[in-house]
C-alpha positions in Angstrom: -20.4 -20.1 -21.4 -19.4 -17.1 -23.3 -22.4 -16.7 -25.6 -24.7 -17.4 -22.5 -22.9 -14.9 -20.4 -23.8 -11.4 -21.5 -20.2 -9.8 -22.7 -20.4 -6.8 -20.5 -20.2 -9.1 -17.2 -17.8 -11.4 -18.9 -15.2 -8.8 -19.9 -14.4 -7.7 -16.5 -11.3 -8.8 -14.3 -12.8 -11.4 -12.0 -9.8 -12.7 -10.5 -9.2 -9.2 -8.9 -12.8 -8.5 -8.4 -13.4 -11.7 -6.4 -10.4 -11.6 -4.6 -11.2 -7.9 -3.5 -14.8 -8.5 -2.4 -13.5 -11.4 -0.2 -10.8 -9.3 1.3 -12.8 -6.4 2.0 -15.5 -9.3 3.7 -12.6 -10.3 5.7 -11.9 -6.9 6.9 -15.7 -5.8 7.5 -16.4 -9.0 9.3 -13.0 -7.9 11.7 -14.1 -4.5 12.2 -17.7 -6.0 13.2 -15.8 -8.2 15.7 -13.4 -5.4 17.5 -16.2 -3.0 17.6 -18.1 -5.8 20.0 -20.5 -7.0 17.4 -21.6 -3.8 15.9 -21.7 -2.5 12.5 -20.3 1.1 14.0 -18.3 2.9 14.0 -16.2 0.8 11.2 -17.7 -2.2 9.9 -20.7 -0.4 8.2 -18.5 2.6 6.9 -16.0 -0.2 5.5 -18.7 -1.7 3.5 -20.1 1.3 1.9 -16.6 2.9 1.0 -15.8 -0.5 -0.6 -19.0 -0.5 -2.6 -18.2 3.1 -4.0 -14.5 2.6 -4.6 -15.1 -0.6 -6.3 -17.7 1.3 -8.4 -14.7 3.7 -9.3 -12.2 1.0 -10.2 -14.3 -0.6 -12.7 -15.0 2.9 -14.1 -11.7 3.3 -14.4 -11.3 0.0 -16.2 -12.9 1.4 -19.1 -10.5 4.4 -19.7 -7.9 3.7 -22.0 -4.3 3.4 -20.8 -3.5 6.3 -23.2 -5.6 8.7 -21.4 -3.8 7.7 -18.1 -0.4 8.4 -19.7 -1.8 11.7 -21.0 -3.0 12.9 -17.6 -0.4 11.7 -15.2 1.4 14.6 -15.3 -1.2 16.9 -14.1 -2.1 14.0 -11.8 1.4 14.1 -10.2 1.5 18.3 -10.1 -2.1 18.1 -8.4 -0.9 15.5 -5.6 2.2 17.5 -5.1 -0.1 20.4 -4.7 -2.2 18.7 -2.0 1.0 17.7 -0.2 1.9 21.3 0.4 -1.7 22.1 1.5 -1.9 19.5 4.0 1.3 21.2 5.6 -0.2 24.3 5.4 -4.1 23.6 6.8 -4.1 19.7 7.4 -4.6 18.2 11.0 -2.7 16.1 13.0 -3.3 12.5 13.3 -0.7 10.1 14.6 1.6 12.3 15.5 2.0 13.7 11.6 0.2 16.2 9.9 -0.9 14.2 7.1 -4.7 14.5 6.6 -7.0 16.9 5.1 -10.7 16.9 6.2 -13.0 16.6 3.3 -16.2 16.2 5.3 -17.4 12.7 4.3 -14.0 11.8 4.8 -10.1 12.4 6.0 -8.2 12.1 3.0 -4.3 11.4 3.2 -2.5 13.0 0.4 0.1 10.8 0.5 -1.6 7.8 -0.4 -2.5 9.5 -3.8 1.0 10.6 -4.4 2.3 7.0 -5.0 0.2 6.2 -7.6 1.3 9.5 -9.4 5.1 8.9 -8.8 4.7 5.4 -10.5 3.1 6.9 -13.6 5.4 9.8 -13.8 8.5 7.2 -13.4 6.9 4.9 -15.9 6.7 7.9 -18.7 10.2 8.5 -17.9 11.5 5.2 -18.8 9.5 4.5 -21.6 11.4 7.1 -23.7 14.9 5.7 -22.9 16.6 2.7 -24.3 18.2 0.2 -22.5 21.6 1.8 -23.2 20.4 5.0 -22.1 18.9 3.5 -18.7 22.5 2.2 -17.8 24.0 5.5 -18.0 24.5 7.7 -14.7 22.6 10.8 -16.2 19.5 8.7 -16.4 19.6 8.6 -12.8 19.1 12.3 -11.7 15.6 12.6 -13.1 14.2 9.9 -11.1 16.1 11.3 -8.1 14.5 15.0 -8.4 10.9 13.2 -9.2 10.8 11.1 -6.1 12.9 13.7 -3.9 9.8 16.4 -3.8 7.2 14.1 -2.5 9.4 12.4 -0.1 10.6 15.8 1.6 7.5 17.1 1.7 6.0 13.7 3.4 9.1 13.7 5.6 8.0 17.1 6.5 4.5 16.0 8.1 6.4 13.8 9.7 5.7 10.4 8.4 8.9 8.9 7.6 7.3 5.5 7.4 5.3 6.6 4.1 8.5 8.5 3.1 10.4 5.0 3.1 8.1 3.4 1.6 7.3 5.9 -1.5 11.2 5.7 -1.7 11.2 2.0 -2.2 8.4 1.9 -4.5 10.3 4.6 -6.8 14.0 2.3 -6.3 11.6 -0.5 -7.5 10.5 0.9 -10.8 14.2 2.0 -11.6 15.2 -1.6 -11.0 12.1 -3.1 -13.4 12.9 -0.5 -15.8 16.9 -1.8 -16.2 18.9 0.4 -14.0 22.3 -1.9 -13.4 22.0 -3.6 -10.2 25.6 -2.5 -9.1 24.0 1.1 -8.3 21.3 -0.6 -6.1 23.9 -2.6 -4.1 26.3 0.5 -3.7 23.1 2.8 -2.7 22.1 -0.1 0.1 25.9 -0.4 1.4 25.9 3.7 1.4 22.5 3.3 3.1 24.0 1.1 5.8 26.8 3.0 6.5 25.1 6.4 7.1 22.5 4.6 9.6 24.1 5.7 12.8 24.3 9.2 11.5 20.7 9.4 10.2 19.6 7.8 13.9 21.4 10.6 15.9 20.9 13.6 13.5 18.1 13.3 11.4 15.4 11.3 13.2 13.0 12.8 15.9 13.0 11.3 19.3 9.7 9.3 18.7 11.5 8.0 15.6 14.4 6.9 17.6 12.1 5.2 20.0 10.6 3.0 17.6 13.8 1.9 16.3 15.1 0.8 19.4 11.9 -0.8 20.7 11.9 -2.6 17.6 14.9 -4.1 18.5 14.0 -4.8 22.1 10.2 -4.2 23.0 10.5 -5.8 26.1 12.9 -3.1 27.3 9.6 -0.8 27.6 6.6 -3.4 27.6 4.1 -0.6 28.9 5.4 2.2 27.0 7.0 2.0 23.2 6.8 -1.5 23.3 3.2 -2.1 24.2 2.4 -2.1 20.6 4.4 -4.6 19.5 3.9 -6.9 22.6 0.3 -6.9 22.9 0.2 -8.0 19.0 2.4 -10.7 19.8 0.2 -11.8 22.3 -2.6 -11.4 20.4 -1.3 -13.4 17.7 0.4 -16.0 19.5 -2.7 -16.6 21.6 -4.8 -17.7 18.7 -3.1 -20.8 18.0 -3.5 -22.8 15.3 -7.6 -21.9 14.8 -8.0 -19.5 17.3 -10.5 -18.7 19.8 -13.1 -18.4 17.8 -15.2 -15.5 16.1 -16.4 -12.5 18.6 -14.1 -14.2 21.3 -10.7 -12.2 21.0 -9.6 -11.1 24.2 -7.0 -8.7 23.7 -9.2 -6.7 21.3 -12.3 -7.0 23.0 -11.0 -5.9 26.1 -8.8 -3.2 24.4 -5.5 -4.2 25.7 -4.5 -4.4 21.8 -4.2 -1.0 20.2 -5.3 0.3 17.3 -7.4 -2.7 16.3 -9.4 -1.3 13.5 -6.4 0.3 11.5 -2.7 -0.7 11.8 -3.2 -3.7 14.1 -6.4 -5.4 12.6 -4.1 -8.6 11.6 -3.3 -9.3 14.8 -7.1 -9.2 15.9 -8.2 -11.5 13.2 -5.1 -13.9 13.9 -6.3 -14.2 17.8 -10.0 -15.0 16.8 -9.3 -17.5 13.6 -5.5 -18.5 14.4 -2.8 -19.4 11.8 -5.5 -20.8 9.5 -7.4 -17.1 9.3 -3.8 -15.5 9.2 -2.9 -18.0 6.0 -6.3 -17.4 4.1 -5.5 -13.5 4.5 -2.0 -14.0 3.0 -3.3 -16.3 0.1 -5.8 -14.0 -0.8 -3.5 -11.2 -1.0 -0.9 -13.5 -3.0 -3.8 -14.3 -5.7 -4.4 -10.4 -6.0 -0.4 -9.8 -6.4 0.1 -12.6 -8.7 -2.7 -11.1 -11.2 -1.4 -7.8 -10.8 2.1 -9.2 -12.2 0.5 -11.2 -14.9 -1.2 -8.1 -15.9 1.9 -6.2 -16.1 3.9 -9.1 -17.9 1.4 -9.4 -20.7 1.0 -5.7 -21.3 2.0 -4.8 -24.9 4.1 -1.2 -23.8 6.8 -0.6 -21.7 4.3 2.3 -20.2 1.9 -0.2 -19.2 4.3 -2.5 -18.1 6.3 -0.4 -15.8 2.7 1.2 -14.1 1.5 -2.5 -13.6 4.5 -4.1 -12.0 4.6 -0.4 -9.9 1.5 -0.7 -8.8 1.6 -4.0 -7.7 4.9 -3.7 -5.8 3.7 -0.8 -4.0 0.5 -3.0 -3.0 3.0 -5.5 -1.9 5.2 -3.4 0.0 2.2 -2.1 2.1 1.2 -5.3 2.8 4.4 -6.9 3.5 5.3 -3.8 6.1 2.1 -4.0 7.8 2.1 -7.8 8.5 6.2 -7.6 9.3 5.2 -4.7 11.5 2.3 -6.5 13.9 4.9 -9.4 14.0 7.4 -7.6 15.3 9.5 -8.0 12.2 9.7 -4.2 11.4 9.5 -1.1 13.5 5.9 0.2 14.1 5.2 3.0 11.1 1.6 3.4 11.2 0.9 1.5 7.8 -2.4 0.1 7.6 -3.5 -3.5 6.0 -4.3 -2.6 2.4 -8.3 -3.3 2.1 -8.6 -4.9 5.2 -8.0 -2.0 7.8 -10.4 0.8 8.3 -9.6 3.9 6.4 -10.6 5.8 3.5 -7.6 6.9 1.9 -5.7 3.6 2.2 -8.7 1.9 0.5 -9.0 4.8 -2.1 -5.4 4.4 -3.0 -5.6 0.7 -3.2 -8.6 0.8 -5.3 -7.2 3.4 -7.7 -4.6 1.2 -8.2 -6.2 -1.9 -9.1 -8.6 0.2 -11.2 -5.6 1.3 -13.3 -4.6 -2.5 -13.6 -8.1 -3.1 -14.7 -7.8 -0.7 -17.4 -4.5 -2.5 -18.6 -6.0 -5.8 -18.3 -9.0 -4.9 -20.3 -6.4 -3.5 -22.9 -4.3 -6.9 -22.8 -7.5 -9.1 -23.6 -8.9 -6.9 -26.5 -5.5 -6.0 -27.9 -3.7 -7.4 -31.1 -0.4 -5.3 -30.5 2.8 -7.4 -30.2 4.2 -8.3 -26.9 7.2 -7.1 -25.8 8.9 -7.7 -22.4 10.0 -5.0 -19.8 
């Protein structure tokens, strides 16, 4: 078959490309439905963005990983500059000043920062030996690297994205080999300080999200409306769903934000448990491919970047699904590649593009394999 198929076609990350296409197709189909059977205003734009960003990801796959390594510091500084710019001239959306108007799309710089953060941490840890990584002084640079974008994003205020950024940083530090006892200690300290953070650091609407998450029935028409309607939509879908274009919660506009954060309940209502499991399976295939790419990489930098970007995608997927099922507070996190949103799709496709570049290096490289 290799002699029949042209090398330019065969030499692609087809497991990822096919999975991405299927996820985007699911998203476009759902967006067509929630718009009342219309390609506008969401489905057509979603499809065009996917084609554009897919081309961008495949183009990134031809860039050597060594160039990513060289360019990561300028990219990180640029992303921090965008965070400062958005605080100065950005516009408010969803209660946070998180967006820059580029004309053809609304850019959320925090989506780009997480990619730069993973690369920056990977560059830091690649020069440390295992013995140096386990020393306390090795902890301070990652804290500084993470705290700057964390504080800038929290000031928007977008605490949900800021916390996901911190979790991504924690995962990279763990993968790099920092002692487990540090993470257990930090988790215990975080649990102890939760009451203080709730009373003195969170804004009123952020406090409401937490209390409503614990008891959405307390205010079913107010703060608990999103979770209540999402649960109704998912539950009413049953095993096989109500049928395509027959979702009552989404079509009658009971389910809020159906095209972005709450697109999964709209899909589950029409396609049922079976449709929801298909989406989870597709995400599982993509994440497994990403971890395999990382595991097969020959350098520490490539391994940490690959695993960090894959785990970052996992966090966004898991938090969105937990949120719409009432298992996590509503924090405004879209479902990657399925929800409508240019910044979220751009971030996901850039991450996959870097993974494709590492995958290409893996396939052609004769370098000795070295685990994390």
